[in-house]
C-alpha positions as CSV (number, residue, x, y, z in Angstrom):
1,X,-99.1,-44.4,20.5
2,X,-98.2,-42.2,17.5
3,X,-98.6,-39.1,19.7
4,X,-96.4,-40.7,22.4
5,X,-93.7,-41.5,19.9
6,X,-93.9,-38.0,18.5
7,X,-93.5,-36.4,21.9
8,X,-90.5,-38.7,22.8
9,X,-88.9,-37.9,19.4
10,X,-89.4,-34.1,19.9
11,X,-88.1,-34.3,23.5
12,X,-85.0,-36.1,22.5
13,X,-84.4,-33.7,19.6
14,X,-84.8,-30.8,22.0
15,X,-82.1,-32.0,24.4
16,X,-79.1,-30.3,22.6
17,X,-80.9,-27.0,22.9
18,X,-81.8,-27.5,26.6
19,X,-78.1,-28.1,27.3
20,X,-77.0,-25.1,25.0
21,X,-79.4,-22.6,26.6
22,X,-78.7,-23.5,30.3
23,X,-77.2,-20.5,32.2
24,X,-77.5,-18.3,29.1
25,X,-79.1,-14.8,29.3
26,X,-82.1,-14.2,27.1
27,X,-83.9,-10.8,26.8
28,X,-87.5,-11.2,25.8
29,X,-89.6,-8.2,24.7
30,X,-93.4,-8.2,24.1
31,X,-95.9,-5.4,23.5
32,X,-98.8,-4.3,25.6
33,X,-101.1,-6.0,23.1
34,X,-99.7,-9.4,24.3
35,X,-100.5,-8.5,27.9
36,X,-104.1,-7.7,27.0
37,X,-104.6,-11.0,25.1
38,X,-106.6,-13.8,26.5
39,X,-103.7,-16.3,26.1
40,X,-101.1,-14.1,27.8
41,X,-101.0,-16.6,30.7
42,X,-99.6,-19.2,28.2
43,X,-96.7,-16.9,27.5
44,X,-96.1,-16.5,31.3
45,X,-96.1,-20.3,31.7
46,X,-93.5,-20.6,28.9
47,X,-91.4,-17.9,30.6
48,X,-91.6,-19.9,33.8
49,X,-90.5,-23.1,31.9
50,X,-87.5,-21.3,30.4
51,X,-86.5,-20.2,33.9
52,X,-86.9,-23.7,35.3
53,X,-84.5,-24.9,32.5
54,X,-81.8,-22.6,33.9
55,X,-82.2,-19.7,31.4
56,X,-81.5,-16.3,32.9
57,X,-84.5,-14.2,31.8
58,X,-85.0,-10.4,31.4
59,X,-88.6,-9.6,30.4
60,X,-89.3,-6.2,28.8
61,X,-93.0,-5.3,28.3
62,X,-94.7,-2.6,26.3
63,X,-97.6,-0.4,27.3
64,X,-98.7,1.4,24.1
65,X,-102.4,0.2,24.0
66,X,-102.7,0.7,27.8
67,X,-101.6,4.4,27.4
68,X,-103.9,4.9,24.5
69,X,-106.8,3.5,26.5
70,X,-106.3,6.0,29.3
71,X,-105.9,8.9,27.0
72,X,-109.1,8.0,25.2
73,X,-110.9,8.0,28.6
74,X,-109.6,11.5,29.1
75,X,-110.8,12.5,25.6
76,X,-107.1,13.4,24.9
77,X,-105.7,12.5,21.5
78,X,-102.5,10.3,21.3
79,X,-99.9,12.4,19.6
80,X,-97.1,10.9,17.4
81,X,-94.5,12.2,15.1
82,X,-92.1,10.1,13.1
83,X,-93.6,7.0,14.7
84,X,-92.6,8.3,18.2
85,X,-95.2,9.2,20.9
86,X,-95.1,12.8,22.1
87,X,-95.4,12.4,25.9
88,X,-96.9,15.6,27.3
89,X,-97.8,16.0,31.0
90,X,-101.2,14.2,30.6
91,X,-99.6,11.4,28.6
92,X,-96.9,11.0,31.1
93,X,-99.4,10.4,33.9
94,X,-101.1,7.8,31.7
95,X,-97.6,6.2,31.1
96,X,-97.0,5.9,34.8
97,X,-100.4,4.4,35.5
98,X,-100.2,1.9,32.6
99,X,-96.6,0.8,33.5
100,X,-97.5,0.3,37.2
101,X,-100.6,-1.7,36.4
102,X,-99.0,-3.9,33.7
103,X,-96.0,-4.6,35.9
104,X,-98.2,-5.7,38.8
105,X,-100.3,-7.9,36.5
106,X,-97.3,-9.7,35.1
107,X,-95.7,-10.1,38.5
108,X,-99.0,-11.7,39.7
109,X,-99.0,-14.2,36.9
110,X,-95.4,-15.1,37.4
111,X,-96.1,-15.6,41.1
112,X,-98.8,-18.2,40.5
113,X,-98.2,-21.8,41.8
114,X,-101.6,-23.4,41.7
115,X,-101.5,-27.2,41.9
116,X,-102.4,-29.1,38.8
117,X,-101.5,-26.1,36.6
118,X,-98.4,-25.5,34.4
119,X,-97.1,-23.0,37.1
120,X,-97.3,-25.5,39.9
121,X,-94.1,-25.5,41.9
122,X,-92.4,-22.8,39.8
123,X,-91.7,-20.6,42.8
124,X,-90.3,-17.8,40.6
125,X,-88.9,-14.6,42.2
126,X,-89.4,-11.5,40.1
127,X,-87.2,-8.4,40.4
128,X,-88.0,-4.9,39.1
129,X,-86.2,-1.6,39.6
130,X,-84.6,1.5,38.3
131,X,-82.1,-0.3,36.1
132,X,-82.6,2.1,33.1
133,X,-81.2,5.6,33.1
134,X,-82.7,7.8,30.4
135,X,-82.4,11.3,28.8
136,X,-85.0,13.3,26.9
137,X,-85.1,13.1,23.1
138,X,-85.7,16.9,23.1
139,X,-86.8,18.9,20.1
140,X,-86.4,17.4,16.7
141,X,-87.4,19.2,13.5
142,X,-89.2,21.7,15.7
143,X,-91.2,19.1,17.5
144,X,-90.9,18.9,21.3
145,X,-91.2,15.3,22.4
146,X,-91.6,16.5,26.0
147,X,-91.2,13.4,28.3
148,X,-90.4,10.9,25.6
149,X,-86.8,9.8,26.1
150,X,-84.1,7.4,25.0
151,X,-81.9,5.0,26.9
152,X,-78.8,6.6,28.3
153,X,-77.3,3.8,30.4
154,X,-78.2,0.3,31.7
155,X,-77.1,-0.7,35.2
156,X,-75.8,-4.0,34.0
157,X,-74.0,-4.8,37.3
158,X,-77.3,-4.6,39.2
159,X,-79.1,-6.7,36.6
160,X,-76.4,-9.4,36.7
161,X,-76.7,-9.5,40.5
162,X,-80.5,-10.2,40.2
163,X,-79.9,-12.8,37.5
164,X,-77.2,-14.5,39.6
165,X,-79.8,-14.9,42.3
166,X,-82.0,-16.8,39.9
167,X,-84.5,-13.9,39.7
168,X,-86.5,-13.2,36.6
169,X,-86.0,-9.5,35.9
170,X,-89.1,-7.5,34.7
171,X,-88.5,-4.2,33.0
172,X,-91.1,-1.5,32.1
173,X,-90.4,0.9,29.2
174,X,-89.6,3.8,31.6
175,X,-86.4,5.4,32.4
176,X,-85.2,7.8,35.1
177,X,-82.8,10.7,35.0
178,X,-80.3,11.5,37.8
179,X,-82.5,14.5,38.6
180,X,-85.5,12.3,39.2
181,X,-87.4,12.9,35.9
182,X,-89.4,10.1,34.4
183,X,-89.3,9.3,30.6
184,X,-91.4,7.2,28.4
185,X,-89.3,4.8,26.3
186,X,-89.7,2.5,23.4
187,X,-89.9,-1.1,24.7
188,X,-87.9,-2.4,21.7
189,X,-85.1,0.2,22.4
190,X,-85.0,-0.8,26.1
191,X,-84.8,-4.5,25.2
192,X,-82.1,-3.8,22.7
193,X,-80.0,-1.7,25.1
194,X,-80.3,-4.3,27.9
195,X,-79.4,-7.2,25.6
196,X,-76.3,-5.3,24.5
197,X,-75.3,-4.2,28.0
198,X,-75.7,-7.7,29.4
199,X,-74.0,-9.2,26.3
200,X,-77.0,-11.5,26.2
201,X,-76.9,-14.7,24.1
202,X,-80.3,-13.9,22.5
203,X,-82.7,-11.0,22.1
204,X,-86.3,-12.4,21.5
205,X,-89.0,-10.1,20.2
206,X,-92.5,-11.4,20.4
207,X,-94.3,-9.6,17.5
208,X,-97.9,-9.0,16.5
209,X,-97.4,-10.7,13.1
210,X,-95.0,-13.0,11.3
211,X,-92.2,-11.5,9.2
212,X,-93.1,-12.5,5.6
213,X,-91.9,-11.6,2.2
214,X,-94.4,-9.0,0.8
215,X,-93.8,-10.3,-2.7
216,X,-95.0,-13.8,-2.1
217,X,-96.4,-13.8,1.5
218,X,-93.9,-16.6,2.4
219,X,-92.5,-16.6,5.9
220,X,-88.9,-15.4,6.2
221,X,-87.0,-18.0,8.4
222,X,-83.6,-16.3,8.6
223,X,-81.7,-13.3,7.4
224,X,-78.3,-11.9,8.0
225,X,-78.1,-8.3,9.2
226,X,-77.0,-7.1,5.7
227,X,-80.0,-9.0,4.1
228,X,-82.3,-7.4,6.7
229,X,-81.0,-3.9,5.8
230,X,-81.6,-4.6,2.1
231,X,-85.0,-6.0,2.9
232,X,-86.0,-2.7,4.7
233,X,-84.6,-0.6,1.9
234,X,-86.7,-2.5,-0.6
235,X,-89.9,-2.5,1.4
236,X,-90.3,1.0,2.8
237,X,-94.0,0.6,3.4
238,X,-93.9,-2.1,6.0
239,X,-95.8,-1.6,9.2
240,X,-94.1,-0.4,12.4
241,X,-94.9,-3.7,14.1
242,X,-92.4,-5.3,11.8
243,X,-89.9,-2.6,10.9
244,X,-89.2,-1.6,14.6
245,X,-88.3,-5.2,15.6
246,X,-86.2,-5.6,12.5
247,X,-84.3,-2.4,13.2
248,X,-83.8,-3.5,16.8
249,X,-82.4,-6.8,15.6
250,X,-79.9,-5.1,13.3
251,X,-78.7,-2.8,16.1
252,X,-78.3,-5.7,18.5
253,X,-76.4,-7.9,16.1
254,X,-74.1,-5.0,15.1
255,X,-73.4,-4.6,18.9
256,X,-72.4,-8.2,19.3
257,X,-75.6,-10.1,20.0
258,X,-75.3,-13.4,18.2
259,X,-78.9,-14.0,17.4
260,X,-82.2,-12.1,17.5
261,X,-85.5,-13.9,17.1
262,X,-88.7,-12.4,15.8
263,X,-91.6,-14.6,16.9
264,X,-95.3,-14.2,16.2
265,X,-96.8,-14.3,19.7
266,X,-100.2,-15.5,18.2
267,X,-98.7,-18.9,17.5
268,X,-99.4,-21.1,20.6
269,X,-96.1,-22.3,22.0
270,X,-94.1,-20.3,19.5
271,X,-91.4,-19.4,22.0
272,X,-90.7,-23.1,22.8
273,X,-90.9,-24.2,19.2
274,X,-88.4,-21.5,18.2
275,X,-85.9,-22.2,21.0
276,X,-86.1,-26.0,21.2
277,X,-86.5,-27.2,17.6
278,X,-84.0,-27.1,14.8
279,X,-86.0,-25.0,12.4
280,X,-88.2,-23.0,14.7
281,X,-91.3,-20.9,13.7
282,X,-90.0,-17.4,13.8
283,X,-87.4,-15.2,11.9
284,X,-83.8,-15.4,13.0
285,X,-81.6,-12.4,12.4
286,X,-77.8,-12.9,12.8
287,X,-74.6,-11.3,11.7
288,X,-73.4,-14.6,10.1
289,X,-75.5,-17.1,8.2
290,X,-77.6,-19.5,10.2
291,X,-76.9,-22.2,7.6
292,X,-73.4,-22.3,6.1
293,X,-71.7,-24.3,3.3
294,X,-68.0,-24.7,4.1
295,X,-65.0,-27.0,4.0
296,X,-65.1,-29.6,6.8
297,X,-62.8,-29.7,9.8
298,X,-61.9,-32.3,12.4
299,X,-64.7,-31.1,14.7
300,X,-67.2,-32.1,12.0
301,X,-66.3,-35.8,11.9
302,X,-68.9,-36.9,14.5
303,X,-71.6,-35.0,12.6
304,X,-70.6,-36.5,9.3
305,X,-70.6,-40.0,10.7
306,X,-74.0,-39.5,12.2
307,X,-75.4,-38.2,8.9
308,X,-74.0,-41.1,6.7
309,X,-74.5,-44.0,9.1
310,X,-78.2,-44.7,8.1
311,X,-77.2,-44.5,4.4
312,X,-74.4,-47.0,5.0
313,X,-76.8,-49.3,6.7
314,X,-79.1,-49.1,3.7
315,X,-76.2,-49.8,1.3
316,X,-76.6,-46.4,-0.3
317,X,-73.1,-45.4,0.7
318,X,-70.0,-47.5,1.2
319,X,-68.9,-47.8,4.8
320,X,-66.2,-45.4,6.0
321,X,-64.3,-45.6,9.3
322,X,-63.7,-42.5,11.5
323,X,-60.0,-42.9,10.8
324,X,-60.5,-42.8,7.0
325,X,-62.6,-39.7,7.2
326,X,-60.1,-38.1,9.6
327,X,-57.3,-38.7,7.1
328,X,-59.3,-37.3,4.2
329,X,-61.1,-34.5,6.1
330,X,-59.7,-31.7,3.9
331,X,-61.5,-33.4,0.9
332,X,-64.9,-33.0,2.7
333,X,-67.5,-30.3,2.3
334,X,-70.4,-29.8,4.8
335,X,-73.6,-27.7,5.2
336,X,-74.0,-26.8,8.8
337,X,-77.3,-25.6,10.2
338,X,-77.4,-24.3,13.8
339,X,-74.6,-26.7,14.8
340,X,-76.0,-29.7,13.0
341,X,-74.3,-31.2,9.9
342,X,-77.3,-31.6,7.5
343,X,-75.4,-32.4,4.3
344,X,-71.9,-33.4,3.1
345,X,-69.9,-34.7,0.2
346,X,-66.2,-35.2,-0.6
347,X,-64.0,-34.4,-3.6
348,X,-61.0,-36.7,-3.7
349,X,-58.6,-35.0,-6.2
350,X,-55.8,-36.4,-8.2
351,X,-54.0,-33.3,-9.3
352,X,-51.3,-35.1,-11.3
353,X,-53.9,-36.8,-13.6
354,X,-56.4,-33.9,-13.4
355,X,-59.4,-35.9,-12.2
356,X,-61.5,-36.1,-9.1
357,X,-63.8,-38.5,-7.5
358,X,-67.1,-37.4,-5.8
359,X,-67.9,-39.5,-2.8
360,X,-70.2,-39.6,0.3
361,X,-72.8,-37.2,-1.0
362,X,-75.6,-37.2,1.7
363,X,-78.4,-34.9,2.8
364,X,-80.3,-35.2,6.1
365,X,-83.9,-36.6,5.4
366,X,-85.5,-33.5,6.9
367,X,-83.7,-31.2,4.3
368,X,-84.0,-33.1,1.1
369,X,-85.8,-31.5,-1.8
370,X,-84.4,-28.1,-1.0
371,X,-81.5,-27.9,-3.5
372,X,-78.8,-28.6,-0.9
373,X,-77.4,-31.4,-3.0
374,X,-77.2,-28.9,-5.9
375,X,-75.4,-26.5,-3.7
376,X,-72.8,-29.1,-2.7
377,X,-72.3,-30.1,-6.3
378,X,-71.8,-26.5,-7.4
379,X,-69.2,-26.1,-4.6
380,X,-67.5,-29.2,-5.9
381,X,-67.4,-27.8,-9.5
382,X,-65.8,-24.6,-8.1
383,X,-63.3,-26.5,-6.1
384,X,-62.4,-28.7,-9.1
385,X,-61.8,-25.6,-11.2
386,X,-59.3,-24.2,-8.7
387,X,-57.5,-27.5,-8.7
388,X,-57.4,-27.6,-12.6
389,X,-59.5,-30.8,-12.5
390,X,-61.2,-31.5,-15.8
391,X,-63.0,-34.8,-15.2
392,X,-65.2,-36.0,-12.3
393,X,-66.1,-39.6,-11.5
394,X,-68.9,-40.9,-9.3
395,X,-69.5,-44.5,-8.1
396,X,-73.2,-44.9,-7.2
397,X,-75.7,-47.6,-6.4
398,X,-79.0,-45.8,-5.9
399,X,-78.5,-42.1,-7.0
400,X,-77.5,-42.7,-10.6
401,X,-80.4,-40.8,-12.1
402,X,-79.8,-37.8,-9.8
403,X,-76.3,-37.4,-11.2
404,X,-77.4,-38.1,-14.8
405,X,-80.0,-35.3,-14.5
406,X,-77.0,-33.1,-13.7
407,X,-74.9,-33.9,-16.7
408,X,-73.1,-37.1,-15.7
409,X,-72.8,-39.9,-18.3
410,X,-72.9,-43.6,-17.5
411,X,-69.6,-45.4,-18.2
412,X,-67.8,-48.6,-17.3
413,X,-64.9,-49.7,-15.2
414,X,-62.5,-49.3,-18.1
415,X,-63.0,-45.6,-18.0
416,X,-61.7,-45.4,-14.4
417,X,-58.1,-44.3,-13.8
418,X,-56.0,-47.0,-12.3
419,X,-56.1,-45.7,-8.7
420,X,-59.9,-45.8,-8.8
421,X,-60.0,-49.2,-10.4
422,X,-58.1,-50.6,-7.5
423,X,-60.7,-49.2,-5.1
424,X,-63.7,-50.5,-7.0
425,X,-65.6,-53.1,-5.0
426,X,-67.4,-55.6,-7.4
427,X,-69.6,-56.8,-4.5
428,X,-71.3,-53.4,-4.4
429,X,-71.7,-53.4,-8.2
430,X,-71.7,-49.6,-8.3
431,X,-72.6,-47.8,-11.5
432,X,-69.8,-45.6,-12.9
433,X,-70.6,-42.1,-14.0
434,X,-68.3,-39.4,-15.5
435,X,-68.5,-35.8,-16.3
436,X,-66.1,-33.7,-18.3
437,X,-65.6,-30.1,-17.0
438,X,-65.0,-27.3,-19.4
């Protein structure tokens, strides 16, 4: 029964994301290591599920280990310079073979429809083609990269036509020149260029390991592009399997992609957990903060009401009508996380008498204990300072000690200014707290 309730709760919580992702374009990149893994079929099943939910998918696969395997059989060393493969004639032949084989393997998995399996009834149509025009990197610092290239142009019109027909588009890291040459490309670069060209809603990079802070080994859940750039500057010894996706994320965000997700492909179901749960399991890179503390506006009223309703029912907060919140919305402050109001408070100022009343301080149960209440209070202090307020009052029934721990002092009704005395409800028997601001 607990498992059933957990599933129902998760499914309900995922519904806003199902609605939000429908008809959106996602570009998903994964390395050749993922294709070789025993659990790759699970990823393919998740791709099929995303497509069935109305998400327009472009899949970009890598082939590095497959190329290395073929070179090794030929007793030919894999040549690299500045983290880029030098693709000579022998390596190019290996690139062609690896790309063709991997593409066919993925298409075969996407075509499965065996009864009593996760792919039953999926009926996916897969499109591949010469959507990527490339040019040679050439000679850099005296090193000839031969058939290694970089993206020159993406045929976004042709890609959109395939997506409009509900096809899943599969792209190999190979590009072609107008003269018929073939170039070996970086899968991350191809995925980045395609996401920018299509103006995709998301670029998703399935990585070989999680993005963690080297100083404490804690997972990094989100960073802005500026924070990501600083992170790379501070940690110059990070492995390519993390630095390349992070650089791709920065480039994509600068070009207008709202969000880039780095997801450890070793976590079972990571793609679904990242896309259909509030906090996800990967690292989100965006130009603007994923979580933002800001003044409230009229669009936030529904979220504020939903947040405070359980607390009103428990008697922790006094009941407020939608009309009252709407009239006082400029007094409210919220913390928004991925479209959800997870915390709020209000500062009702009396500029003439230089005092303010803090009200309606609430934090979503899933986000308590993470200093968000402190962040709201610090914002209130800053706002009070700009309004020349030198005294703050709080009426509280069950959070008295939280405020006392932050410098508020217990008082009585006689300390309240006359307007607040008139609003005081003896039936609630709220404790009165006050704090003088310097």
